[in-house]
Structure formats: C-alpha cells, structure tokens
GUNU-472687 format. One record per residue (C-alpha): residue number from 0; x, y, z; chain; residue in one letter. Coordinates in steps of 0.1 Angstrom, whole numbers. Each point is the difference from the previous one (the first is absolute). Example, Ala and Ser with C-alpha at 12.3 -4.5 7.8 and 13.67 -1.06 7.14 Angstrom:
<pts>
(0 (123 -45 78) "A" "A")
(1 (14 34 -7) "A" "S")
</pts>
This chain:
<pts>
(0 (684 -746 95) "A" "M")
(1 (-25 -4 -27) "A" "A")
(2 (0 -31 -22) "A" "R")
(3 (-2 2 -37) "A" "S")
(4 (-28 -18 -16) "A" "P")
(5 (24 -14 -25) "A" "R")
(6 (21 -15 27) "A" "E")
(7 (-21 -19 25) "A" "D")
(8 (-36 10 4) "A" "G")
(9 (-26 26 -2) "A" "P")
(10 (6 36 -1) "A" "A")
(11 (7 19 31) "A" "E")
(12 (0 37 3) "A" "P")
(13 (26 3 -27) "A" "S")
(14 (-27 -4 -27) "A" "A")
(15 (-9 32 -15) "A" "R")
(16 (-31 13 -15) "A" "V")
(17 (10 18 -33) "A" "E")
(18 (-21 16 -28) "A" "P")
(19 (1 -20 -32) "A" "S")
(20 (15 29 -19) "A" "G")
(21 (4 38 -2) "A" "P")
(22 (-30 3 -23) "A" "A")
(23 (-23 -20 21) "A" "D")
(24 (-5 19 33) "A" "R")
(25 (-35 -13 6) "A" "S")
(26 (12 -36 7) "A" "G")
(27 (-18 -31 -12) "A" "P")
(28 (-38 0 -4) "A" "A")
(29 (-21 -16 28) "A" "E")
(30 (6 -36 -7) "A" "P")
(31 (-30 -23 -1) "A" "S")
(32 (4 -38 -1) "A" "G")
(33 (29 -19 13) "A" "L")
(34 (22 4 -29) "A" "A")
(35 (-3 37 -3) "A" "A")
(36 (6 4 38) "A" "R")
(37 (33 -21 -2) "A" "I")
(38 (12 18 -31) "A" "E")
(39 (-8 34 17) "A" "A")
(40 (23 -12 28) "A" "L")
(41 (28 -8 -26) "A" "F")
(42 (-5 35 -16) "A" "Q")
(43 (1 19 33) "A" "T")
(44 (22 -17 25) "A" "V")
(45 (36 0 -13) "A" "R")
(46 (34 -12 11) "A" "R")
(47 (22 24 17) "A" "P")
(48 (17 8 -32) "A" "D")
(49 (-34 9 -15) "A" "R")
(50 (-1 -29 -22) "A" "E")
(51 (-31 -23 -2) "A" "Q")
(52 (2 -33 19) "A" "Y")
(53 (1 -30 -23) "A" "T")
(54 (-23 -30 3) "A" "N")
(55 (30 -21 9) "A" "E")
(56 (9 24 31) "A" "E")
(57 (-35 0 12) "A" "V")
(58 (-7 -36 -4) "A" "A")
(59 (32 -10 18) "A" "R")
(60 (-10 23 29) "A" "A")
(61 (-35 -15 1) "A" "C")
(62 (14 -36 1) "A" "R")
(63 (23 10 27) "A" "A")
(64 (-28 15 20) "A" "A")
(65 (-26 -28 -5) "A" "T")
(66 (23 -31 -4) "A" "G")
(67 (-24 -9 -27) "A" "E")
(68 (4 -3 -38) "A" "S")
(69 (-3 35 -16) "A" "F")
(70 (16 0 -34) "A" "S")
(71 (9 28 -22) "A" "T")
(72 (-26 -14 -27) "A" "T")
(73 (-26 -2 27) "A" "Y")
(74 (6 37 9) "A" "L")
(75 (-1 9 -37) "A" "W")
(76 (-33 -18 -4) "A" "Q")
(77 (-14 19 31) "A" "L")
(78 (12 33 -15) "A" "R")
(79 (-15 -6 -34) "A" "T")
(80 (-34 -15 12) "A" "G")
(81 (8 -34 -13) "A" "R")
(82 (-4 -14 35) "A" "R")
(83 (-23 17 25) "A" "D")
(84 (-5 -22 29) "A" "N")
(85 (32 1 22) "A" "P")
(86 (1 -12 34) "A" "T")
(87 (-3 23 30) "A" "K")
(88 (36 -6 9) "A" "R")
(89 (12 9 -34) "A" "H")
(90 (-19 34 1) "A" "L")
(91 (12 6 35) "A" "E")
(92 (36 -7 -12) "A" "A")
(93 (-6 26 -27) "A" "L")
(94 (-14 26 23) "A" "A")
(95 (29 -5 23) "A" "R")
(96 (26 4 -28) "A" "F")
(97 (-17 31 -13) "A" "F")
(98 (-7 14 35) "A" "Q")
(99 (-38 4 -4) "A" "V")
(100 (-27 -15 24) "A" "P")
(101 (-14 -33 -14) "A" "P")
(102 (-33 18 -2) "A" "A")
(103 (14 16 -33) "A" "Y")
(104 (-9 -33 -16) "A" "F")
(105 (-31 -10 20) "A" "F")
(106 (-21 31 5) "A" "D")
(107 (-11 21 -30) "A" "E")
(108 (-5 32 20) "A" "R")
(109 (32 -4 20) "A" "Q")
(110 (19 -9 -32) "A" "G")
(111 (-11 31 -17) "A" "A")
(112 (10 22 29) "A" "E")
(113 (35 -17 2) "A" "I")
(114 (4 3 -38) "A" "A")
(115 (-6 38 4) "A" "K")
(116 (25 3 29) "A" "E")
(117 (25 -19 -20) "A" "L")
(118 (-4 24 -30) "A" "A")
(119 (4 30 24) "A" "L")
(120 (31 -15 15) "A" "L")
(121 (14 -7 -34) "A" "G")
(122 (-5 36 -11) "A" "A")
(123 (15 14 31) "A" "L")
(124 (30 -20 -8) "A" "R")
(125 (5 19 -32) "A" "D")
(126 (26 27 9) "A" "A")
(127 (-18 28 -19) "A" "G")
(128 (-35 -8 17) "A" "V")
(129 (17 -3 35) "A" "C")
(130 (20 34 -6) "A" "S")
(131 (-32 18 -10) "A" "L")
(132 (-20 -14 30) "A" "A")
(133 (29 9 24) "A" "L")
(134 (2 36 -14) "A" "R")
(135 (-39 4 4) "A" "A")
(136 (1 -9 38) "A" "V")
(137 (1 35 12) "A" "G")
(138 (-23 17 -24) "A" "L")
(139 (-34 16 11) "A" "S")
(140 (-32 -16 -11) "A" "P")
(141 (-3 27 -27) "A" "E")
(142 (35 -7 -12) "A" "G")
(143 (-7 -39 -2) "A" "L")
(144 (-31 10 -19) "A" "D")
(145 (21 19 -25) "A" "T")
(146 (25 -27 -4) "A" "V")
(147 (-28 -25 -5) "A" "S")
(148 (-15 22 -27) "A" "E")
(149 (34 4 -18) "A" "L")
(150 (4 -39 0) "A" "I")
(151 (-35 -2 -15) "A" "D")
(152 (9 25 -27) "A" "V")
(153 (32 -18 -8) "A" "I")
(154 (-15 -34 0) "A" "A")
(155 (-27 13 -25) "A" "R")
(156 (28 15 -23) "A" "R")
(157 (20 -32 1) "A" "D")
(158 (-30 -21 -8) "A" "A")
(159 (-8 23 -30) "A" "A")
(160 (36 -3 -12) "A" "R")
(161 (-2 -38 2) "A" "R")
(162 (-33 -1 -19) "A" "N")
(163 (17 22 -27) "A" "Q")
(164 (32 -22 -3) "A" "A")
(165 (1 -19 -34) "A" "P")
</pts>
C-alpha cells in the first residue's frame, strides 16, 4: 500500500501530477534556477485530492527520508531563492518526494526535458484534455489535422476575447 507523504515519508505512486487549474493547460514555464524548479514541482505535482502540497508536508517527508534537519522555513527559503545551496541529500529527498530524477535539479538540459514532461502529464490529468485526446485516438491523420486546426482557431478566438476584456 502506498504511503502518504503527510504520514511517514516521501510520496509513493499515490502522488498525482495535476494541472494548476482549468485555465492553465500549458503547465508551468520551463524553470530555470533552483527556486523556479522547486516551485514548478509544487505547482505541478499535487496530492491525490488535487490540492498543492504544503511546505510542512514536504519538509516532514524530506526529514524522514534523510534523517537530517529539513525545516519548513528552509524549504520556503529554497522555494523563494533566499537560499540556493542545499546539500545533495536534500535535493535527492525533494526529487524522491516529487518523483522526479535528481537530474531535474542538477542538469539544465535534463531538467528542462523533465519540466516539459511534467507539464504534459499535468495537462493530461485535466479531464477535458484527456477526454479530447482519447476521442481523437482513432482519427485518421487528416482528421487529426482538422482537429488541430480547429483548436488553433478556437485558441486565437479565446486570446482575442481575453485581450478585449476590460
């Protein structure tokens, strides 16, 4: 049985990647810098109830994983960029909690790729996007092109409406 990060350690497969909201289907921007990468994880990887993990939940799980000091304040400082030189063990504990490879924090190229994958997974967790994708599975290449063109037209229309809003 999967453990809850709130109870006794890092997230197991029960952690869910969720979009940050119905209006944000693109996911977080590619993070650059440690604080942005950590914040992107908080925005994208959600609890099973779709709520964002708290600093306390994550810090507690990281303390349990490392056996080292890992306070809520320290995590907040990492998230906001006030501290930017954590130990390798702390980053490994964060990676384990959020179920990403440690390279997400250490390697710029791999980090960018992982961020894109997280954004895609987050979008696919959105019921509307998932339903649309599943309905498109059996379409011909020409049908997929038509759906893609329709989505582009609707996206341009929606953007124009947003720009006209007072």
